[in-house]
C-alpha positions in Angstrom: 22.6 20.8 -26.1 25.9 19.0 -25.5 26.8 16.7 -22.4 29.2 20.0 -21.2 26.0 22.7 -21.9 23.8 20.2 -19.8 26.3 20.0 -17.0 26.5 24.2 -17.3 23.0 24.4 -17.2 22.5 22.2 -13.8 24.9 24.5 -12.2 23.1 27.7 -13.3 19.8 25.9 -11.8 21.4 25.0 -8.6 22.9 28.5 -8.5 19.3 29.8 -8.6 17.9 27.2 -6.0 20.7 28.6 -3.7 19.9 32.0 -4.3 16.4 32.5 -4.4 15.4 29.6 -2.2 12.7 28.4 -4.6 11.8 24.6 -4.7 13.7 22.4 -7.7 10.5 22.4 -9.9 10.1 26.2 -9.9 13.7 27.0 -10.9 13.7 24.3 -13.8 10.7 25.7 -15.1 12.0 29.4 -14.8 15.0 28.0 -16.6 13.3 26.6 -19.5 11.2 29.4 -20.1 14.1 31.7 -20.6 15.7 28.9 -22.7 13.1 27.9 -24.8 15.7 26.4 -27.6 16.3 24.0 -25.2 14.5 20.5 -26.4 12.4 18.3 -24.3 15.2 15.8 -24.2 17.7 18.6 -22.9 15.4 19.5 -20.4 14.6 16.2 -19.1 18.4 15.6 -19.0 19.2 18.6 -16.8 16.0 18.0 -14.7 17.9 14.7 -13.9 21.1 16.2 -13.1 19.7 18.7 -10.9 17.8 16.2 -8.7 20.6 13.9 -8.5 22.6 17.0 -7.1 20.0 17.4 -4.4 19.8 13.6 -3.9 23.6 13.8 -3.0 24.0 17.4 -1.9 26.0 16.9 1.2 28.4 14.1 0.3 29.1 15.8 -3.2 30.0 18.9 -1.3 32.3 16.9 1.0 34.4 15.0 -1.9 34.9 18.6 -3.4 35.7 20.4 -0.2 33.6 23.1 -1.4 30.0 23.8 -1.1 29.4 25.5 -4.3 26.6 24.8 -7.1 29.7 23.7 -9.3 31.2 21.9 -7.0 28.2 19.6 -5.9 27.3 19.1 -9.5 31.0 17.7 -9.9 30.8 15.6 -6.9 27.5 14.3 -7.6 28.8 13.2 -11.1 31.6 11.5 -9.4 29.4 9.6 -6.8 26.5 9.1 -8.7 27.3 8.6 -12.0 30.8 7.4 -11.7 32.8 10.1 -13.5 36.5 10.1 -13.3 38.2 13.2 -13.1 39.8 12.9 -16.8 36.1 12.1 -18.0 34.6 15.4 -16.6 37.6 17.3 -17.9 36.5 16.3 -21.1 33.0 18.1 -20.7 34.4 21.3 -18.9 37.0 22.3 -21.8 35.8 25.9 -21.4 34.2 25.9 -24.9 31.1 28.0 -25.6 28.2 26.9 -23.4 30.6 24.6 -21.4 31.6 25.2 -17.9 35.3 26.2 -17.0 38.2 23.8 -17.3 38.9 22.2 -14.1 41.3 23.6 -11.4 44.0 21.7 -10.0 42.2 21.6 -6.7 39.0 20.2 -8.5 41.0 17.4 -10.2 42.6 16.6 -7.1 39.2 16.3 -5.1 37.9 14.3 -7.5 40.7 11.7 -7.6 41.5 11.1 -4.2 38.6 11.9 -1.7 35.9 10.1 -0.8 33.1 10.1 1.5 35.0 7.4 4.1 35.2 9.0 7.5 32.5 11.8 6.9 29.8 12.4 9.4 26.9 10.1 9.4 24.6 13.4 8.0 27.0 13.6 5.1 27.7 10.1 3.9 24.2 9.6 4.4 22.5 13.0 2.7 20.4 14.3 5.4 19.8 17.1 7.7 21.9 17.1 10.4 19.1 18.0 12.6 17.3 14.5 11.5 20.3 12.9 13.1 18.8 11.6 16.4 15.5 10.4 14.5 17.7 8.2 12.0 19.7 6.8 15.1 16.7 5.7 16.6 15.3 4.1 13.6 18.1 2.6 12.2 21.2 2.8 14.8 24.8 2.0 13.2 23.0 1.1 9.8 21.8 4.8 9.6 24.1 5.8 6.9 23.6 2.6 4.6 19.7 3.2 4.9 19.7 7.0 4.1 22.4 6.5 1.2 20.1 4.2 -0.2 17.1 6.9 0.2 19.4 9.2 -1.7 19.2 7.0 -5.0 17.1 7.2 -7.7 13.7 5.2 -7.3 12.5 3.1 -10.2 9.0 3.7 -11.9 6.5 1.4 -10.1 2.9 0.8 -11.4 0.3 -1.2 -10.0 -2.1 -3.4 -11.9 -5.8 -2.6 -11.8 -7.3 -6.0 -11.4 -10.8 -4.4 -12.1 -9.5 -4.2 -15.9 -6.5 -5.9 -16.5 -4.4 -8.8 -15.2 -0.5 -8.4 -14.4 0.4 -10.9 -17.2 -1.4 -8.9 -19.9 -0.4 -5.4 -18.6 3.5 -6.7 -18.5 3.2 -8.0 -22.2 1.5 -4.5 -23.5 4.5 -2.6 -21.3 7.4 -5.1 -22.4 8.8 -2.3 -24.7 9.5 -0.1 -21.8 11.2 -3.2 -19.9 8.8 -3.8 -17.4 9.2 -6.5 -14.8 7.1 -7.9 -12.0 7.8 -6.3 -8.7 9.2 -8.7 -6.2 6.5 -8.2 -3.4 3.2 -6.7 -4.5 1.0 -8.9 -6.7 -0.1 -6.1 -8.8 3.1 -4.5 -9.3 5.3 -3.8 -12.6 8.6 -2.0 -12.3 10.4 0.1 -15.2 14.1 0.6 -13.9 15.5 4.0 -14.8 19.5 4.7 -15.5 20.9 7.8 -14.0 20.3 9.9 -17.1 17.3 7.8 -18.4 13.8 10.0 -19.0 10.9 9.1 -17.2 8.6 7.0 -19.8 5.8 8.6 -21.0 3.5 5.9 -19.1 0.2 8.3 -19.4 0.0 7.9 -23.3 0.6 4.2 -23.1 -2.7 2.5 -24.0 -2.9 0.3 -20.9 -2.8 3.5 -19.2 -5.3 5.3 -20.9 -8.0 2.8 -20.8 -7.5 2.0 -16.9 -5.3 -0.8 -16.2 -2.2 0.5 -14.5 -1.8 3.3 -12.3 1.3 4.9 -11.0 2.1 4.1 -7.6 5.1 2.8 -5.6 5.2 -0.9 -4.5 5.5 0.2 -1.1 2.1 2.2 -1.2 0.6 -0.9 -3.0 1.8 -3.2 -0.2 0.3 -0.9 2.3 -3.2 -1.0 0.8 -2.6 -5.0 0.6 -1.8 -5.1 4.3 -5.2 -3.4 5.1 -6.7 -6.9 4.1 -9.9 -5.0 2.4 -12.5 -7.2 1.5 -15.6 -7.5 -1.2 -18.5 -6.4 0.9 -17.0 -4.4 3.6 -17.6 -0.8 4.4 -14.2 0.7 3.9 -13.4 4.3 4.3 -10.2 6.3 3.3 -9.9 9.0 5.5 -6.9 10.9 4.0 -7.7 9.8 0.2 -5.8 12.8 -1.6 -5.7 12.2 -5.2 -6.8 8.6 -4.5 -4.2 6.2 -5.1 -4.9 4.1 -2.3 -8.6 4.4 -2.7 -8.1 3.0 -6.5 -6.2 -0.1 -4.9 -8.8 -0.6 -1.9 -11.5 -0.8 -4.6 -9.9 -3.3 -6.7 -9.4 -5.4 -3.7 -13.1 -5.1 -3.1 -13.8 -6.0 -6.4 -16.5 -3.6 -6.9 -18.7 -5.1 -4.1 -19.1 -3.1 -0.8 -19.0 0.3 0.0 -16.1 2.7 -0.2 -16.0 6.4 1.0 -13.2 8.5 0.4 -12.6 12.0 2.2 -9.9 14.4 2.9 -9.6 17.3 4.9 -8.3 19.3 2.0 -10.8 19.1 -0.5 -8.2 20.3 -3.4 -6.2 17.2 -2.5 -9.5 15.3 -3.7 -9.3 16.8 -7.3 -7.5 14.5 -9.3 -9.9 11.6 -7.9 -13.0 11.7 -9.7 -11.4 11.2 -13.3 -9.1 8.6 -11.9 -12.0 6.8 -10.5 -13.7 6.8 -13.7 -10.7 5.6 -16.0 -10.2 2.4 -13.5 -13.9 1.9 -13.6 -14.8 1.9 -9.8 -18.5 2.0 -9.5 -18.7 1.4 -5.8 -16.9 4.5 -4.3 -18.6 7.7 -3.1 -16.3 10.9 -2.9 -17.1 13.3 0.2 -15.5 16.3 0.3 -15.7 19.1 3.3 -18.3 21.7 3.1 -17.3 24.3 5.9 -17.6 23.1 9.2 -19.8 19.9 8.4 -18.4 16.7 9.1 -18.8 14.7 5.9 -18.7 11.4 8.0 -21.4 12.7 10.1 -23.8 9.9 9.4 -21.2 6.8 10.2 -20.7 5.8 13.5 -19.0 2.6 14.7 -20.2 0.7 11.6 -16.9 0.9 9.3 -15.1 -2.6 8.9 -12.1 -0.6 8.0 -10.4 3.1 7.9 -7.4 3.7 6.4 -5.2 6.7 7.3 -2.5 7.4 5.0 -1.5 10.0 7.2 0.1 13.3 6.8 3.9 13.2 7.2 7.0 14.7 6.6 7.6 12.4 3.7 11.0 11.2 4.7 10.1 8.0 3.1 9.7 9.4 -0.4 13.4 11.4 -0.8 14.2 9.2 -3.8 11.3 10.8 -5.4 11.2 14.3 -3.8 15.2 15.1 -3.0 14.2 18.9 -2.8 11.7 18.1 0.2 14.6 16.8 2.4 16.7 19.9 2.6 13.5 22.3 2.8 12.1 20.1 6.0 12.5 22.2 9.4 11.8 20.8 12.8 8.3 22.7 13.2 7.1 21.0 10.5 7.5 17.6 12.2 5.7 19.1 15.1 2.8 20.1 13.2 2.4 16.6 11.3 2.7 14.8 14.6 -0.7 16.9 15.9 -2.3 16.1 12.7 -1.7 12.6 13.0 -2.9 12.1 16.4 -6.0 13.9 15.5 -6.8 12.1 12.4 -6.4 8.8 14.7 -8.7 9.9 17.4 -11.1 10.8 14.4 -10.8 7.6 13.0 -12.1 5.5 16.5 -15.6 6.7 16.4 -16.3 5.0 12.7 -14.8 1.6 13.2 -17.2 -0.9 14.7 -16.2 -3.8 17.1 -13.5 -6.0 15.2 -12.7 -3.6 13.0 -9.6 -2.0 12.1 -7.9 1.2 11.6 -5.0 0.8 9.3 -2.3 3.6 10.0 0.3 4.2 7.2 3.1 6.8 6.9 5.3 7.3 4.0 8.0 8.4 6.5 10.7 6.4 8.5 10.9 8.6 11.3 10.0 6.8 14.7 8.1 9.8 16.0 5.4 9.6 13.4 5.3 5.7 13.3 6.2 3.5 16.4 5.6 6.8 19.0 2.7 7.7 17.1 1.2 4.0 17.4 2.0 3.7 21.2 0.6 7.3 22.1 -2.7 6.2 20.3 -3.0 3.0 22.5 -2.5 4.6 25.3 -5.3 6.5 24.9 -7.4 4.0 23.3 -7.0 0.9 25.5 -10.0 -0.9 23.4 -7.4 -1.2 20.4 -4.5 -3.2 20.0 -1.6 -3.6 17.3 -1.7 -6.6 15.1 1.6 -8.9 15.2 3.9 -8.4 11.9 3.2 -12.1 10.6 -0.6 -10.8 10.8 0.1 -8.0 9.0 2.2 -9.1 6.2 -0.2 -12.3 5.9 -2.0 -11.1 2.5 1.6 -11.4 1.0 0.8 -15.2 1.3 3.9 -17.3 0.2 6.2 -14.3 0.3 5.2 -13.2 3.8 8.0 -15.0 5.1 10.8 -13.7 3.3 9.4 -10.5 3.6 9.5 -10.6 7.5 13.2 -11.4 7.1 13.8 -8.2 5.3 11.5 -5.5 6.7 12.0 -4.0 10.1 9.4 -5.2 12.6 8.3 -3.6 15.6 5.6 -4.5 18.2 3.7 -1.4 16.8 3.7 -2.1 12.8 6.0 -2.6 9.9 8.5 -0.3 8.2 9.6 -0.9 4.7 12.6 0.9 3.5 14.5 1.4 0.1 17.3 -0.4 1.4 15.4 -3.2 2.9 12.6 -3.7 0.6 13.3 -2.2 -2.8 10.2 0.2 -2.0 10.0 3.9 -0.7 10.0 4.3 3.1 6.6 3.1 4.3 5.0 2.2 7.9 2.0 0.3 8.4 0.4 -0.7 11.7 -3.0 -2.8 11.5 -4.9 -1.4 14.9 -8.1 -3.9 15.8 -10.9 -2.6 17.9 -11.3 -5.3 20.4 -15.0 -7.2 19.9 -16.2 -7.2 23.2 
């Protein structure tokens, strides 16, 4: 397919998303099924265009002064990929499979319009109903913070220290352009250009043998800040597919007791194969069975309970831009209720002097600071660790990290703009020894 044909296909997919109100992944799959002639490179390029349009949906429509699939695709090409009106016109020549030629109004918009002076939700590319939440989180910096959340994320990997070392993994992935991440002692990063395909990391020998896992650096740091140690009893209460479970296992060096569970046993399905590939032998997966509590035998004995809480996922919008336009206020209310419930559930599991580490991949204060404050008011036997203590496991990097991260009495907030990671909030809640 020509670049112009790919552009036309992206417009077609965006039109389907609008008309059918379906997730982007389904619209792309349906397009691929109907256009089997398109090769894997074409499908990857079209997918990249579509997701970039979703990342810059509001600002792209703004600079084109039109909210149509064609306008949004063209606006994205100007804002995200730096195309001039002339460069875009060369792709839209009206030939077979290419978009129709640019109109005078489109040429004018691409030449003179910018996002300067646009409302914050437009310049930052987020739903208007979230503006109050982002104002509370970031104040006047909310446009800069949310604009960073609208950029494409790199591919981050965590080196599994049970099977490999960062130097070894780095050497084996040099051909993919891997470099060490700035903060995590286990992290590798592969930067991706605007139209780059995701590398086939799952086919790399280092991955197949369990030496690396795909995991954003912010998620790696959330696990690191739990300070899990060899010999401890650790519970991953919302384990899901097991990303943080694997990180905890490596921190524990295969020694101690690690229990992974989740209210939705379907989420646990991938964890068994991942644990096996990673060489983890001290983890026990407990899936719920009916109304029975899978942790009924554990009372007040855990050193650490990690809560990777169900949340709105606003911190992961770089990787899942479709989600930010599909989220509704009612979803936030549901998440807040679930977070409070899982926090209270963890209380009975933690021993005196033990800790609950509360993590969200959200930047909304309602899910983070406010949730922790409410928990501490209900559970006066717990206290939130100060920022310097939370970041302590970074050792020599902790001082610089604390200069860029958003600190509060309740915990730490990482953001793409500040730390180069996805948005993650981490609070360490310690149970009093008395």
